[in-house]
Rosetta silent file (secondary structure, phi, psi, omega in degrees, C-alpha in Angstrom):
SEQUENCE: MPVVTDSPISDQRTRLDAGRLGMLLFLLSLGMVFGATIIAYVVVRLQLVAENNWKPDDSPDFPWLLLLSTVLLLSSSATMHAAVSSARRGRPGRTVGGWMSVTCVLVLAFLVSQVVVWTDLALSNLVFDESLYAWMFYILTGLHALHVLFGLPPLALTTRSAWRGRYGPDPVSRPGLWHCSAYWHFLDGVWVVLFLVLAWGTRG
SCORE:     score description
SCORE:     0.000 S_00000001
   1 L     0.000  126.746 -177.658   83.617  117.741   57.278 S_00000001
   2 L   -65.835  145.010  178.898   86.583  115.331   57.360 S_00000001
   3 L   -96.629  126.559  179.526   85.827  111.628   57.261 S_00000001
   4 L   -83.665  117.137 -178.770   87.463  109.507   59.965 S_00000001
   5 L  -100.399  -27.484 -178.935   88.817  106.366   58.341 S_00000001
   6 L  -113.700  105.296  178.240   90.929  104.973   61.167 S_00000001
   7 L  -101.002  134.747  177.583   89.023  104.463   64.403 S_00000001
   8 L   -61.480  -23.430 -179.944   90.854  103.160   67.473 S_00000001
   9 L   -70.483  -31.349 -177.786   87.777  101.031   68.172 S_00000001
  10 L   -86.215   -7.488  179.101   88.220   99.155   64.918 S_00000001
  11 L   -87.293  121.197 -174.689   91.925   98.511   65.519 S_00000001
  12 H   -63.454  -41.161 -179.172   92.371   95.107   67.103 S_00000001
  13 H   -64.958  -39.662  178.986   95.630   95.931   68.875 S_00000001
  14 H   -65.043  -42.158  177.388   94.146   99.070   70.372 S_00000001
  15 H   -63.116  -38.380  178.543   91.116   97.141   71.604 S_00000001
  16 H   -62.585  -47.078  179.801   93.425   94.526   73.091 S_00000001
  17 H   -64.540  -40.737  179.336   95.454   97.145   74.982 S_00000001
  18 H   -64.776  -40.533  178.507   92.309   98.928   76.140 S_00000001
  19 H   -63.612  -41.057  179.494   90.822   95.669   77.367 S_00000001
  20 H   -67.129  -39.554  177.225   93.931   94.802   79.322 S_00000001
  21 H   -63.077  -43.014  178.223   94.032   98.267   80.873 S_00000001
  22 H   -61.203  -40.173  179.460   90.385   97.932   81.854 S_00000001
  23 H   -66.235  -41.317  179.200   91.039   94.540   83.429 S_00000001
  24 H   -64.170  -39.232  177.151   94.005   95.858   85.392 S_00000001
  25 H   -65.884  -38.466  177.244   91.915   98.771   86.696 S_00000001
  26 H   -62.695  -45.142  179.068   89.173   96.319   87.656 S_00000001
  27 H   -66.558  -34.346  176.693   91.643   94.136   89.558 S_00000001
  28 H   -62.775  -41.748  178.428   93.074   97.224   91.235 S_00000001
  29 H   -65.377  -40.323  175.979   89.604   98.135   92.500 S_00000001
  30 H   -63.992  -38.698  178.386   89.101   94.591   93.789 S_00000001
  31 H   -60.700  -36.688  178.521   92.497   94.758   95.439 S_00000001
  32 H   -67.562  -37.446  178.549   91.406   97.870   97.313 S_00000001
  33 H   -64.483  -50.385  179.547   88.273   96.069   98.547 S_00000001
  34 H   -65.232  -40.081 -179.963   90.225   93.068   99.795 S_00000001
  35 H   -61.938  -43.457  179.386   92.991   95.263  101.166 S_00000001
  36 H   -64.220  -38.984  179.796   90.551   97.388  103.171 S_00000001
  37 H   -66.607  -41.577  179.439   88.866   94.261  104.535 S_00000001
  38 H   -66.371  -42.097  178.270   92.179   92.699  105.565 S_00000001
  39 H   -61.861  -42.345  178.076   93.346   95.911  107.227 S_00000001
  40 H   -60.820  -41.122  179.003   90.064   96.108  109.148 S_00000001
  41 H   -61.215  -46.545 -178.853   90.557   92.502  110.290 S_00000001
  42 H   -62.871  -44.330 -178.261   94.101   93.207  111.515 S_00000001
  43 H   -64.113  -46.562 -179.907   93.066   96.384  113.345 S_00000001
  44 H   -64.025  -40.899 -179.277   90.081   94.743  115.068 S_00000001
  45 H   -62.485  -46.496 -179.610   92.139   91.709  115.987 S_00000001
  46 H   -62.779  -40.660 -178.938   94.911   93.792  117.571 S_00000001
  47 H   -67.234  -45.826 -177.251   92.423   95.900  119.507 S_00000001
  48 H   -73.158  -30.782  174.426   90.392   92.995  120.848 S_00000001
  49 H   -64.488  -40.432  177.903   93.477   90.961  121.737 S_00000001
  50 H   -62.786  -30.119  178.568   94.684   93.936  123.787 S_00000001
  51 L   -91.819    3.603 -177.489   91.315   93.895  125.557 S_00000001
  52 L    56.282   41.053 -175.757   91.484   90.099  125.963 S_00000001
  53 L  -137.018   34.399 -175.126   88.226   89.862  124.075 S_00000001
  54 L   -94.964  -67.631 -173.459   89.203   88.403  120.696 S_00000001
  55 L  -103.233  119.183  176.653   88.859   84.635  120.518 S_00000001
  56 L   -57.861  147.661 -174.414   86.126   82.927  122.575 S_00000001
  57 L   -60.430  -33.552 -175.999   87.452   80.178  124.824 S_00000001
  58 L   -93.714   13.243 -179.243   85.422   77.437  123.129 S_00000001
  59 L   -74.177  142.608  177.726   86.405   78.436  119.576 S_00000001
  60 L   -69.695  160.730  178.198   88.001   75.749  117.407 S_00000001
  61 L   -71.966  174.679  178.855   91.594   76.065  116.289 S_00000001
  62 L   -56.318  128.289 -178.099   92.608   77.262  112.850 S_00000001
  63 L   -75.754  103.069 -175.717   91.070   74.902  110.265 S_00000001
  64 L   -72.694   -3.095  170.309   94.078   73.401  108.550 S_00000001
  65 H   -63.429  -21.253  175.880   91.817   72.071  105.820 S_00000001
  66 H   -62.838  -21.944  174.866   92.332   75.577  104.431 S_00000001
  67 H   -65.451  -39.267  175.014   95.806   74.371  103.540 S_00000001
  68 H   -63.551  -41.788  176.740   94.181   71.939  101.115 S_00000001
  69 H   -57.135  -41.101  179.976   92.113   74.830   99.763 S_00000001
  70 H   -64.781  -43.756  178.753   95.333   76.741   99.173 S_00000001
  71 H   -61.409  -43.106 -179.945   96.927   73.833   97.331 S_00000001
  72 H   -62.109  -43.584 -177.004   93.842   73.458   95.125 S_00000001
  73 H   -71.358  -39.807  177.066   93.753   77.139   94.233 S_00000001
  74 H   -65.776  -35.104  176.361   97.482   77.381   93.545 S_00000001
  75 H   -65.198  -35.358  177.939   97.186   74.283   91.378 S_00000001
  76 H   -66.170  -33.136  175.117   94.418   76.001   89.416 S_00000001
  77 H   -65.550  -39.562 -179.845   96.810   78.880   88.758 S_00000001
  78 H   -65.335  -43.050 -179.594   99.375   76.417   87.442 S_00000001
  79 H   -71.557  -32.929  174.518   96.888   74.754   85.093 S_00000001
  80 H   -63.451  -43.254  177.630   95.597   78.144   83.938 S_00000001
  81 H   -61.964  -38.420  178.243   99.163   79.165   83.143 S_00000001
  82 H   -63.955  -37.303  178.139   99.599   75.909   81.237 S_00000001
  83 H   -65.207  -45.534  179.545   96.502   76.710   79.176 S_00000001
  84 H   -63.569  -43.457  179.566   97.769   80.190   78.321 S_00000001
  85 H   -63.389  -39.255  179.070  101.227   78.835   77.453 S_00000001
  86 H   -63.858  -42.810  178.417   99.689   76.128   75.245 S_00000001
  87 H   -64.690  -40.951 -179.746   97.639   78.712   73.348 S_00000001
  88 H   -62.480  -32.273 -179.047  100.678   80.961   72.951 S_00000001
  89 L   -88.453    1.771  177.802  102.615   78.062   71.421 S_00000001
  90 L    78.292   23.160  178.565   99.821   77.243   68.990 S_00000001
  91 L   -68.070  156.603 -178.434   98.832   73.948   70.577 S_00000001
  92 L   -63.832  160.122 -177.303   95.500   72.415   69.461 S_00000001
  93 H   -58.319  -33.536 -179.010   92.239   73.370   71.110 S_00000001
  94 H   -65.619  -29.588  177.882   91.939   70.048   72.926 S_00000001
  95 H   -72.868  -48.781  178.235   95.200   70.793   74.754 S_00000001
  96 H   -62.640  -45.592  179.325   94.200   74.307   75.801 S_00000001
  97 H   -63.675  -34.504  178.156   90.684   73.128   76.597 S_00000001
  98 H   -63.138  -45.960  178.185   92.030   70.203   78.595 S_00000001
  99 H   -63.309  -40.067  179.031   94.077   72.470   80.835 S_00000001
 100 H   -65.881  -36.947  178.375   91.098   74.797   81.253 S_00000001
 101 H   -64.504  -41.247  176.852   88.856   71.872   82.179 S_00000001
 102 H   -62.945  -38.698  177.065   91.307   70.793   84.876 S_00000001
 103 H   -59.550  -44.747  178.631   91.288   74.380   86.132 S_00000001
 104 H   -59.031  -43.838 -179.577   87.481   74.272   86.416 S_00000001
 105 H   -62.723  -42.683 -179.595   87.637   71.039   88.407 S_00000001
 106 H   -65.611  -39.556  178.977   90.238   72.484   90.796 S_00000001
 107 H   -66.054  -42.598  177.242   88.215   75.646   91.337 S_00000001
 108 H   -63.579  -38.905  177.424   85.075   73.636   92.087 S_00000001
 109 H   -64.156  -36.421  176.335   87.081   71.459   94.492 S_00000001
 110 H   -60.729  -46.737 -179.791   88.270   74.642   96.214 S_00000001
 111 H   -63.222  -39.257  177.311   84.686   75.792   96.727 S_00000001
 112 H   -62.254  -42.990  179.455   83.713   72.372   98.083 S_00000001
 113 H   -62.852  -34.285  177.617   86.620   72.507  100.536 S_00000001
 114 H   -66.649  -42.692  178.408   85.420   75.936  101.698 S_00000001
 115 H   -62.233  -40.251  178.143   81.916   74.606  102.339 S_00000001
 116 H   -62.744  -42.870  178.872   83.395   71.702  104.302 S_00000001
 117 H   -61.859  -48.992 -179.496   85.443   74.122  106.410 S_00000001
 118 H   -61.633  -41.608  179.854   82.450   76.358  107.143 S_00000001
 119 H   -63.701  -44.712 -179.998   80.261   73.374  108.001 S_00000001
 120 H   -63.198  -40.955  179.399   82.880   71.899  110.318 S_00000001
 121 H   -67.172  -39.731  178.638   83.388   75.237  112.075 S_00000001
 122 H   -63.779  -39.677  177.706   79.647   75.743  112.478 S_00000001
 123 H   -69.589  -19.843  177.708   79.334   72.267  114.013 S_00000001
 124 L   -94.743   18.975  174.462   82.203   73.218  116.350 S_00000001
 125 L    72.200   23.014  171.598   80.146   76.157  117.665 S_00000001
 126 L   -92.721   85.170 -173.846   81.860   78.899  115.669 S_00000001
 127 L   -87.917  139.046 -172.650   78.602   80.721  114.969 S_00000001
 128 L   -52.137  -46.349 -170.431   78.586   83.652  112.551 S_00000001
 129 L  -103.680   17.606 -177.547   76.889   86.223  114.789 S_00000001
 130 L   -97.443  -15.264  178.607   78.219   85.244  118.217 S_00000001
 131 L  -160.620  153.887  175.749   81.603   86.992  118.082 S_00000001
 132 H   -64.051  -30.961  178.157   83.644   89.346  115.924 S_00000001
 133 H   -57.526  -50.302  179.632   86.223   86.573  115.716 S_00000001
 134 H   -70.196  -43.634 -176.853   83.751   84.279  113.934 S_00000001
 135 H   -58.194  -45.910 -176.179   82.072   87.079  111.972 S_00000001
 136 H   -73.669  -30.893  175.886   85.301   88.353  110.463 S_00000001
 137 H   -63.278  -48.012 -179.066   86.555   84.864  109.633 S_00000001
 138 H   -67.773  -35.268  179.529   83.405   84.093  107.660 S_00000001
 139 H   -65.151  -46.111 -178.335   83.386   87.542  106.034 S_00000001
 140 H   -63.824  -49.864 -178.416   86.976   87.245  104.784 S_00000001
 141 H   -71.198  -35.015  179.609   86.639   83.718  103.433 S_00000001
 142 H   -69.681  -37.704  177.985   83.096   84.345  102.169 S_00000001
 143 H   -61.387  -42.413  179.042   84.080   87.511  100.300 S_00000001
 144 H   -67.510  -44.698 -179.751   86.778   85.597   98.461 S_00000001
 145 H   -61.821  -34.908  178.429   84.494   82.636   97.736 S_00000001
 146 H   -62.929  -40.948  178.069   81.878   85.032   96.352 S_00000001
 147 H   -69.456  -31.967  174.459   84.383   86.390   93.838 S_00000001
 148 H   -64.847  -43.386  178.622   85.325   82.837   92.902 S_00000001
 149 H   -61.175  -43.771  179.476   81.642   82.096   92.250 S_00000001
 150 H   -63.051  -26.350 -178.950   81.284   85.214   90.113 S_00000001
 151 H   -84.635   -8.874 -177.531   84.275   84.052   88.091 S_00000001
 152 H   -65.677  -45.650  178.649   82.820   80.623   87.289 S_00000001
 153 H   -59.224  -47.835  175.475   80.619   81.675   84.312 S_00000001
 154 H   -60.771  -35.554  178.211   83.491   83.468   82.504 S_00000001
 155 H   -63.846  -42.187  179.707   85.728   80.501   83.300 S_00000001
 156 H   -65.979  -42.010  179.119   83.204   78.098   81.783 S_00000001
 157 H   -65.313  -39.986  178.528   82.776   80.254   78.664 S_00000001
 158 H   -65.893  -38.312  178.031   86.542   80.557   78.243 S_00000001
 159 H   -63.551  -42.799  178.199   86.907   76.793   78.606 S_00000001
 160 H   -61.854  -43.803  178.828   84.288   76.226   75.912 S_00000001
 161 H   -63.895  -35.787  178.693   86.065   78.644   73.581 S_00000001
 162 H   -63.494  -44.200  178.621   89.363   76.902   74.280 S_00000001
 163 H   -62.621  -28.810 -179.806   87.922   73.536   73.275 S_00000001
 164 L   -84.141    1.915  175.436   86.700   75.132   70.054 S_00000001
 165 L    73.995   30.236 -176.712   90.243   76.219   69.214 S_00000001
 166 L   -83.333  -11.498 -176.769   89.614   79.963   69.350 S_00000001
 167 L  -107.573  126.289 -177.734   92.880   80.792   71.138 S_00000001
 168 L  -134.168 -167.688 -177.225   96.142   80.832   69.189 S_00000001
 169 L   -64.152  -30.816 -179.070   99.634   82.345   69.146 S_00000001
 170 L   -72.081  122.573 -179.635   98.392   85.788   68.102 S_00000001
 171 H   -55.697  -29.153 -179.550   97.554   87.824   71.270 S_00000001
 172 H   -63.800  -24.434 -177.194   94.608   89.349   69.411 S_00000001
 173 H   -83.837   -9.912 -173.154   92.988   85.894   69.306 S_00000001
 174 L  -133.209   40.636  176.424   93.033   85.320   73.060 S_00000001
 175 H   -63.049  -37.779  179.074   91.954   88.418   75.046 S_00000001
 176 H   -61.357  -40.832  179.100   89.285   86.354   76.829 S_00000001
 177 H   -66.162  -39.669  179.422   91.862   83.810   77.926 S_00000001
 178 H   -65.519  -45.179 -179.655   94.191   86.558   79.147 S_00000001
 179 H   -61.618  -44.021  179.797   91.425   88.297   81.117 S_00000001
 180 H   -63.405  -43.035  179.799   90.332   85.028   82.710 S_00000001
 181 H   -62.774  -44.913 -179.677   93.916   84.137   83.579 S_00000001
 182 H   -61.586  -40.688 -179.658   94.589   87.550   85.136 S_00000001
 183 H   -64.297  -44.518 -177.208   91.443   87.300   87.267 S_00000001
 184 H   -73.098  -36.508  175.465   92.256   83.840   88.602 S_00000001
 185 H   -63.067  -37.691  177.598   95.897   84.634   89.310 S_00000001
 186 H   -62.726  -48.382 -179.925   94.679   87.684   91.213 S_00000001
 187 H   -62.504  -35.631  178.445   92.224   85.643   93.291 S_00000001
 188 H   -65.917  -42.938  177.986   94.932   83.073   94.021 S_00000001
 189 H   -63.061  -41.708  177.962   97.298   85.784   95.233 S_00000001
 190 H   -62.343  -40.837 -178.867   94.583   87.286   97.426 S_00000001
 191 H   -63.414  -39.930  178.824   93.835   83.868   98.903 S_00000001
 192 H   -60.020  -42.818  178.168   97.466   83.305   99.902 S_00000001
 193 H   -63.961  -44.485  178.991   97.415   86.627  101.773 S_00000001
 194 H   -60.864  -43.641  179.979   94.087   85.735  103.400 S_00000001
 195 H   -58.482  -46.683 -178.946   95.379   82.327  104.452 S_00000001
 196 H   -66.603  -40.478 -179.938   98.436   83.845  106.138 S_00000001
 197 H   -66.121  -42.781 -179.784   96.419   86.600  107.814 S_00000001
 198 H   -68.631  -37.631  176.816   93.820   84.143  109.129 S_00000001
 199 H   -61.749  -38.726  176.212   96.502   81.734  110.359 S_00000001
 200 H   -72.291  -42.370 -172.784   98.016   84.626  112.301 S_00000001
 201 H   -70.539  -24.681 -178.230   94.676   86.043  113.409 S_00000001
 202 L   -85.835   -0.189  177.322   93.296   82.854  114.921 S_00000001
 203 L   -79.066  143.509  170.263   96.159   82.543  117.374 S_00000001
 204 L    71.111    0.000    0.000   95.588   83.492  121.005 S_00000001
């Protein structure tokens, strides 16, 4: 029986490519979830507007504090990119870790801004179960916030590894950083789409 000496599992480059493919497939599946939810929102909104039954008369206007949320999340993408670029250039761990730490702060600030928005809307009588208008707003923003929460532990672990200098110019040394970066850039892109859809959907 022939002995296998070269296993693709033991090859670092192969593992790196496989990991990236797996991450892309994972993001594709998430994209389908968000895409289906957004399409459902658009369809329901168009139907109920046609029936003059979309937005309750006493509903608050679009919460423009979400614009601050957008700025915070886009800024986190910029600092994440700076961390990846620093690692690629061989910068010391404190530089990569510093950028990652700023990213963590921005992400936490985003979540705080979301809680403030939800609280303000609830105090303005936009109750979750009183209309499809309110229900779908909370579902869309809550679904995204849930994925942000799920991403916090990997973000924290990646930040710790960055401070320890584990990420360098060799791509093989930084798959965790790449995966984390891809996930956050994806969530940022989804949020921009959600922001635009909600800004359109809350009119009229």
